[in-house]
Each structure stands twice: as structure tokens, then as C-alpha cells.
C-alpha positions as CSV (number, residue, x, y, z in Angstrom):
1,M,107.1,41.3,9.5
2,S,105.9,43.1,12.7
3,A,108.2,43.7,15.6
4,R,106.1,41.6,17.8
5,I,106.5,38.6,15.5
6,L,110.2,39.2,15.3
7,A,110.4,39.3,19.1
8,L,108.5,36.1,19.3
9,L,110.7,34.3,16.9
10,A,113.7,35.6,18.8
11,L,112.3,34.0,21.9
12,A,112.3,30.7,20.2
13,D,115.8,31.2,18.7
14,E,117.4,32.4,21.9
15,A,116.6,29.3,24.0
16,P,119.3,26.7,23.2
17,E,117.5,23.8,24.8
18,A,113.9,22.8,24.3
19,E,113.5,22.5,28.1
20,E,114.6,26.1,28.6
21,L,112.2,27.2,25.9
22,A,109.4,25.4,27.6
23,E,110.1,27.4,30.8
24,E,110.2,30.6,28.8
25,L,107.0,29.8,27.1
26,A,105.3,29.1,30.3
27,E,106.1,32.6,31.5
28,E,106.1,34.7,28.3
29,L,104.2,33.0,25.5
30,A,100.7,33.7,27.0
31,E,101.4,37.4,26.2
32,Y,101.9,36.7,22.5
33,L,98.9,34.4,22.4
34,A,96.8,37.3,23.6
35,D,98.4,39.9,21.3
36,P,95.9,42.1,19.4
37,E,97.5,41.3,16.1
38,P,96.2,38.0,14.6
39,G,99.5,37.3,12.9
40,V,101.3,37.4,16.2
41,R,98.8,35.0,17.7
42,R,99.2,32.6,14.8
43,T,102.9,32.7,15.1
44,A,102.7,32.1,18.8
45,L,100.7,28.9,18.1
46,T,103.3,27.8,15.6
47,V,106.1,28.4,18.1
48,L,104.2,26.6,20.8
49,S,103.6,23.6,18.5
50,E,107.2,23.3,17.4
51,A,109.1,24.1,20.6
52,T,107.3,23.1,23.7
53,E,107.7,19.8,25.4
54,D,105.4,20.6,28.3
55,W,102.1,19.6,26.7
56,A,100.4,19.4,30.1
57,H,100.4,23.2,29.9
58,G,100.8,23.7,26.2
59,S,97.6,21.8,25.1
60,T,95.1,24.3,26.5
61,P,96.2,27.3,24.4
62,V,95.8,25.2,21.3
63,A,92.2,24.3,22.2
64,T,91.4,27.8,23.4
65,A,92.6,29.3,20.1
66,L,89.6,27.7,18.5
67,L,87.6,30.5,20.2
68,D,89.8,33.2,18.7
69,P,88.0,36.1,17.1
70,D,90.1,35.8,13.9
71,P,89.3,33.0,11.5
72,S,92.9,32.5,10.4
73,V,93.9,31.9,14.1
74,R,91.0,29.5,14.5
75,A,92.1,27.7,11.3
76,T,95.6,27.3,12.6
77,A,94.3,25.9,15.9
78,A,92.2,23.4,14.0
79,V,95.2,22.2,12.0
80,L,97.3,21.9,15.1
81,L,94.6,19.9,17.0
82,A,94.8,17.4,14.2
83,E,98.6,17.4,13.8
84,L,99.4,17.2,17.5
85,R,96.7,14.7,18.5
86,E,99.4,12.2,19.7
87,V,101.0,14.6,22.2
88,L,98.2,16.9,23.3
89,V,97.1,16.3,26.9
90,A,93.3,16.4,27.4
91,G,93.1,18.1,30.8
92,E,90.0,19.9,32.2
93,E,90.7,23.3,30.7
94,F,91.5,21.7,27.3
95,T,88.2,19.8,27.4
96,A,86.2,22.8,28.5
97,A,87.6,24.9,25.7
98,L,86.7,22.3,23.1
99,S,83.2,21.8,24.6
100,Q,82.7,25.6,24.3
101,A,83.9,25.5,20.7
102,T,81.3,22.9,19.8
103,T,78.7,25.7,19.8
104,H,80.8,28.2,17.8
105,A,79.2,30.0,14.9
106,D,82.0,28.8,12.6
107,P,81.2,25.2,11.4
108,A,84.9,24.4,10.8
109,V,85.5,25.2,14.5
110,R,82.6,23.0,15.6
111,A,83.9,20.1,13.5
112,A,87.5,20.5,14.8
113,A,86.2,20.6,18.4
114,V,84.0,17.6,18.1
115,G,86.7,15.7,16.3
116,A,89.3,16.5,19.0
117,L,86.8,15.6,21.8
118,W,86.2,12.1,20.5
119,R,89.8,11.5,19.6
120,H,90.9,12.3,23.1
121,H,88.0,10.3,24.6
122,R,86.3,13.3,26.0
123,I,82.8,12.9,24.6
124,A,79.9,10.8,25.7
125,A,77.5,9.0,23.4
126,K,74.6,11.4,24.2
127,E,76.7,14.4,23.4
128,A,78.0,12.9,20.2
129,E,74.4,12.0,19.2
130,R,73.4,15.6,19.8
131,H,75.8,16.8,17.2
132,L,74.1,14.6,14.6
133,A,71.6,17.5,14.4
134,D,74.3,20.1,13.5
135,P,73.5,22.0,10.3
136,D,77.0,21.3,8.9
137,P,77.8,17.9,7.5
138,R,81.4,18.1,8.6
139,V,80.3,18.3,12.2
140,R,77.8,15.5,11.7
141,A,80.5,13.3,10.2
142,E,82.7,13.9,13.2
143,A,79.8,13.0,15.5
144,V,79.5,9.7,13.6
145,H,83.2,9.0,14.1
146,G,82.7,9.8,17.8
147,L,79.8,7.3,18.1
148,V,81.9,4.7,16.3
149,S,84.7,5.2,18.8
150,L,82.1,4.7,21.6
151,H,80.7,1.6,19.9
152,A,77.3,3.2,19.9
153,V,75.5,1.3,17.1
154,E,71.9,2.5,17.6
155,P,72.4,6.2,17.0
156,L,74.1,5.3,13.7
157,D,70.8,4.0,12.4
158,T,69.4,7.5,12.5
159,A,72.5,9.0,10.9
160,A,72.2,6.5,8.0
161,A,69.4,8.6,6.7
162,D,71.5,11.8,6.8
163,P,71.0,14.0,3.7
164,S,74.8,14.3,3.2
165,A,76.6,11.5,1.3
166,E,79.7,12.3,3.3
167,V,77.9,11.5,6.5
168,R,76.2,8.4,5.1
169,T,79.6,7.1,3.9
170,A,81.0,7.7,7.4
171,V,78.1,5.7,8.9
172,A,78.7,2.8,6.5
173,G,82.4,2.8,7.2
174,G,81.9,3.1,10.9
175,L,79.5,0.2,11.0
176,G,82.0,-1.9,9.2
177,T,84.7,-0.9,11.7
178,L,82.5,-2.0,14.5
179,G,81.5,-5.3,12.8
180,D,78.4,-5.5,14.9
181,P,75.7,-7.7,13.3
182,R,73.1,-5.1,14.5
183,G,74.4,-2.8,11.9
184,A,73.6,-5.1,8.9
185,S,70.0,-3.8,8.6
186,A,71.1,-0.1,8.2
187,L,73.9,-1.2,5.8
188,A,71.4,-3.0,3.6
189,E,69.5,0.2,3.3
190,L,72.7,2.2,2.6
191,A,73.7,-0.4,-0.1
192,T,70.8,0.9,-2.2
193,D,72.0,4.5,-1.9
194,P,72.2,6.3,-5.3
195,D,75.7,7.7,-4.3
196,T,78.3,5.2,-5.5
197,A,80.7,5.9,-2.6
198,V,77.9,5.3,0.0
199,A,76.7,2.0,-1.6
200,A,80.3,0.7,-2.0
201,A,81.1,1.6,1.6
202,A,77.9,-0.2,2.7
203,F,78.7,-3.4,0.8
204,T,82.3,-3.4,2.1
205,A,81.0,-3.1,5.6
206,L,78.6,-6.0,5.2
207,A,81.6,-8.2,4.9
208,E,82.4,-7.3,8.5
209,T,79.0,-7.3,10.1
210,G,77.7,-10.4,8.3
211,C,75.6,-10.4,5.1
212,P,72.1,-11.7,5.8
213,P,69.9,-13.0,3.0
214,K,68.3,-9.6,2.2
215,A,71.7,-8.0,1.9
216,A,73.0,-11.0,-0.1
217,A,70.2,-10.5,-2.6
218,L,71.1,-6.8,-2.9
219,A,74.8,-7.7,-3.4
220,T,73.9,-10.2,-6.1
221,Q,71.9,-7.6,-7.9
222,A,74.8,-5.1,-7.4
223,L,77.2,-7.4,-9.3
224,R,75.4,-6.2,-12.4
225,Q,75.7,-2.5,-11.7
226,R,77.7,-0.2,-14.0
227,D,80.1,1.1,-11.3
228,W,82.9,-1.3,-10.8
229,Q,83.5,0.0,-7.3
230,V,80.0,-1.1,-6.3
231,R,80.5,-4.5,-8.0
232,E,83.8,-5.0,-6.2
233,A,82.2,-4.1,-2.8
234,A,79.3,-6.4,-3.5
235,A,81.7,-9.3,-4.1
236,K,83.4,-8.5,-0.8
237,A,80.0,-8.5,1.0
238,L,79.1,-12.0,-0.3
239,A,82.1,-13.4,1.5
240,A,80.0,-13.1,4.7
241,A,76.8,-14.6,3.2
242,L,75.6,-18.1,3.2
243,A,77.4,-20.3,0.6
244,E,74.2,-21.4,-1.1
245,L,73.4,-17.7,-1.7
246,A,76.8,-16.5,-2.6
247,A,78.6,-19.2,-4.6
248,A,76.8,-18.8,-7.9
249,P,76.9,-15.0,-8.2
250,L,80.6,-15.0,-7.1
251,T,81.4,-17.6,-9.6
252,A,79.9,-15.3,-12.3
253,A,81.8,-12.4,-10.9
254,T,85.1,-14.2,-11.4
255,R,84.5,-13.5,-15.1
256,D,83.9,-9.7,-14.6
257,Q,85.8,-7.5,-17.0
258,N,87.2,-5.5,-14.1
259,L,90.3,-6.9,-12.4
260,D,89.4,-5.6,-9.0
261,V,86.0,-7.2,-9.1
262,R,87.5,-10.5,-10.1
263,K,90.0,-10.3,-7.3
264,A,87.3,-9.6,-4.7
265,A,85.2,-12.5,-6.1
266,V,88.0,-15.0,-5.9
267,R,88.9,-13.9,-2.4
268,S,85.3,-14.1,-1.3
269,L,84.9,-17.6,-2.8
270,G,87.9,-18.6,-0.7
271,H,86.0,-17.6,2.5
272,L,82.9,-19.8,1.7
273,A,82.5,-23.2,3.2
274,P,84.4,-25.8,1.1
275,D,81.4,-28.1,0.9
276,D,79.8,-26.2,-2.0
277,P,80.7,-28.0,-5.3
278,E,80.6,-24.8,-7.3
279,V,83.4,-23.1,-5.3
280,P,86.4,-25.3,-6.1
281,A,85.4,-25.5,-9.7
282,A,85.3,-21.7,-9.9
283,L,88.6,-21.4,-8.1
284,R,90.3,-23.8,-10.5
285,T,89.1,-21.8,-13.4
286,A,90.3,-18.6,-11.8
287,T,93.8,-20.1,-11.6
288,E,94.0,-19.5,-15.4
289,D,93.0,-15.8,-15.1
290,P,95.2,-13.4,-17.1
291,D,96.1,-11.5,-13.9
292,A,98.7,-12.9,-11.6
293,D,97.1,-11.7,-8.4
294,V,93.8,-13.4,-9.3
295,R,95.6,-16.6,-10.0
296,A,97.5,-16.4,-6.7
297,Y,94.4,-15.8,-4.7
298,A,92.7,-18.8,-6.4
299,R,95.6,-21.1,-5.8
300,H,95.7,-20.0,-2.1
301,A,92.0,-20.6,-1.7
302,L,92.2,-24.1,-3.2
303,R,94.6,-25.1,-0.5
304,R,91.6,-25.4,1.8
305,Y,90.6,-28.5,-0.2
306,P,92.3,-31.7,0.7
307,N,91.6,-33.2,-2.8
308,P,93.1,-31.1,-5.6
309,S,90.3,-32.3,-7.8
310,E,86.8,-31.0,-7.3
311,R,85.8,-33.0,-4.2
């Protein structure tokens, strides 16, 4: 271990109180953060993260370290930006450093910078949308999360056609988080995605945005797909569809071989309007399911009906 690192660690150990250490750091730590040895700079960041209480001044060095010439220092800064997100203070210098880092040659740096900007509410919709054109999918995924945080639905339509499944999954999940009916059209397209994770995320999100007839038809077809994750998500989507479109396929799904699909089907049936005669009959049958959770969901849903018999 180098003498400089030992001196830095001694600085941390010698201060008996965190407040005293913060004063020391304000005066001395900048020297270590600018040390020519990458190991010293990494250690300085660690000491800063563990010891300072003055995050009004301590936040900027973490963001600035994303611009460090050494990749290991940049990686440490990226980790700290994520770990310390609850305490970091997004002042002007902090924001300026992150904004500069969004154009860095290292894609991991760009992703960390975009992610920190939106998490600290320091990015506008137009800027986040610009990052959808980044060549790295990690950056584009962070841009999607940023747009979601800003409730910007329209740019997400474009991102739904992204070549990366990671980004498309982020779009689907984000549209579900927003629950805006305007996102249902893009979700219907994503529901036909060949990637299982994307399709499942899209169907799950349709349960939040509403499941219009076109999407309900896709969900009905998806209940016959091989991947149980897609069948489960399709059953969830049908909870937000018209009862006349959803009751029959959900009734069939209560007999699916997969437990999670049956659970989703029974829970979705419980959301449908109680004036469809197929619904209570299917729920009564589900009270005899071999799984206790399915039986419990069915009994709970049947409480919506004043007459224990089928209407």
C-alpha cells in the first residue's frame, strides 16, 4: 500500500468525530482526489463516501470523478453515485459535472451520468430524449427511465422500436408505471415482441394503462403461448379489458398447468364487472384449485357477489 494511501487512511482515523473529519476533508481531501496515483484517488472517494457529513460540498467530487482519466476511478464514482443517491446534493457544480460526463467516450460513464441526472431531477425531457440516440443501450435505458420520471409519454413511442431488448423492456415497464392510456398502443406492439421479457413486460403494463380490444385480442392469443411468463402477463392484462372480451379466455386460463398463470387469471377475473355470468362460475370452480393461493383469491373475489350462487 502506498504511503499516500496510508496517509489518507490516517486522516480518516485521526478525526474522532465525523464533524471534525468533514472539516479536515474540506481542506485536505481535494489534494488526495487530485493525486497522480489512481489508487489514491479511488481511496479518497471511498473515504469521502464513508466519512463526510457535508454533502453540500462532498457531492461534487463524486460527480467530477466520473471524468477521471483512470477507468477504475470512474467506475468507483459510478458506484458511489448509485449508492449515495439519497444523500448527494445536486448543486450547480454537481449538475455541470454530470452533464459533461454524458458526452464521455466511456459508455458506462454516460449511463451513470444520465442515471444520476434524472434521479436528482436535473434533466429535461428534450435532453433525455436526445440520449435515446446514444449508441450504448445502457445509456438509452437510463434515458427511458428519465423520460418516465418526467411523465413524457410521446418520446417513449419512439424508444419502443429500439433494437435492444433491454431498452424495449424499460419502455414497457415505464409505460406501465405511468399508467397513461396513451401508452396502450405502443404496448400492444411490444406485446408481440419476440423477446419473452419484453412481451411479458408489455402485457403486465397493459393492466395499468387499460387493455383496449386490439390488446385484449393479443392477450387472448398469448394465453396459448409456450412461455408461462407471457401467459401470466397476458392474464394480468385482461383484468383491464372489457368483461365480454376477457371473461372466456380468463376462465380457460384458470385451468392452466402453471400455478402463476392460474393465480393471475383468478385475480383478473375478480376485477371484471360482476354482471358477467361466466365470472362467478369460473371463480367457484377455482375455489377447488389444488393450490391454496388460487383458492384464496377465488374466495376473495366471490365476496363481490351478494348471492353466493351464480347470480
